[in-house]
N, C-alpha and C positions, 0 to 999 in steps of 0.2 A: 341807479342800479343798472339800467340798460346801457349806460355809458361805460361802466366798468367792464361789462361783458364784451363790448366792442373793443375796448382797450386790451383786454386779455387776448382776444383773438388777433388783434393787430400785433401783439407781442408773442405770437406763436413761436414755440421753441424750434430751433433748427440745429440743435446740438448733435451729439453723437448718436449714430444708429445702433440699435440693439444688436444687430447682426455683426457690427464692426468691432465693438469693444464693450463687452458686457460690464466690466468693472467701471469704466467711465460713464457708460449709460446709466448704471444703477445710481452712481453718485449724483449725476445730473437730475435724474428723476426724483431722488430724495430732496434735492435742493428746490426743485419746482414745487413739490408737495409742501415743504416747509414754508415756501413763499406764498402758498395759496394759489398758485397758477394752475388750477385744475384742468383748464381747457388745453393746456400745453402738454399734459401728461400723455404718455404712450400707454393708454389703459389696457390694450389687448396684451401687450408684452408684460406689463406689471401683473396682470391677472395670471398669466402663465407662470411667472416667477413665483408668485405666492402659492400657486398649486404645487410647484416643485418643492418649495420649502416644506409644505405639509407632507409630501411624499418622502422627503429626506428624513423627517422625524419618524415616520413609519419604518423606513429602511433601517434606521438606527436601532429601533426596538427589535425588529426582526433579526438583525445581525447579532445583537446581544443574546437573543433566544437561541439562535443557531449555534453559537459557540457554547452556550450553557448546556443545551440539549446534547450536543456532540460529546461533551465531557461527562455528562451523566450516563450516556450510553456506554462510553468507554469504561467508566467506573463499574457499571453493572455487568458488562460482558468481558472484562479483563481484570478480574479481581486480583490476580497475581502481579499486575503492573500498576496498581493504585499508588499514587504518590501525593506528596504535599503539593506539588505543582498543580496537579489536577484539582485538588481540593481548593487551592487558592484561586484558580481560574474560575471555578464554580462560584466562589464567593464574590469575585470581581464582577462577573457577568450578572449575578443577581443584583448587585448594586447599580450596574448600568441599566438594567431593566427597571428597577425602582425609580431611578433618576428620570428616565424617559417618561414614565407614567406620571411622575410628580410634576414634571415640567410641561407635560402635554396630556392632561387628563382626558381629552377627547379621544385619545388612542385606546382607552379602556374598552370602547365599543368595538374595536377591531382586534382585541386580544386573542380571541379564538383563531382568527385568520392568521395573525402573526405567529402563534404557536404552531399551527399547521404548516405554514411556509417555512418557519425556522427549523422545524423538525425534519422536513423533507431534505433541506440542505444539510443540516447537522448529521443526519443519518448517512448521507453520502460521504461527508468528510470523515465521520467516525469509521466507516467501513474502509475507506482509503488508508487511514492511519493505522487501523488494526490489521490490514492485509487480508480482508475478507470481502465477500460479495455483499452488497447492500441487502439482498434478499434474506440474509441470515438474521438481520435485525428486524424488529417490528415494522410493519408497513405504515402504521400511523402512531402518533404519539401515545404511549401507554401511561403517561404521567399526568396526574391532576395538577392544577395550578398550585395547590398546597405542596405537592411533592416537588415541583419545579422550584418553588421559592423558599421552602422551609425544611425540606427533608435534611436530616443530619448526615454528614459524610465523615465518618470516623477515620482515624488514621489507617493507612494501608500498609502493606508489607515493605514498601520502599520509603516510608517516612522515617 
């Protein structure tokens, strides 16, 4: 056992640096991991990349909620402009939210945060698209989780 540890250290990896080529570095790190060469791994940067992967999953959830809440706000505050396109966007973003939560159940613990963050951005986008000041819209999300994910959106005048 001690001999293999020494051998592993003697075979320390001198491949691509993380800072120079992320793609090649990642493939080399995966190969080292698969080969069991744990002592040669760039553990600090691997940990950073894994944290980034988790953050990306949260960002996908927040982004879907942002678009979803933007369209719900537009639906509620511009009834004369309701369209099939808005209704379908709401359906699409609901599916994206469901998919993110299904694939990443750990995100359920951050759902309130994602709704708050998504609403803040969605509110600004809705105001911009509606040609109004954001202050005209509610300052915080007025919708329950059930409203966000299950409320019915009937046909509008532009359908």
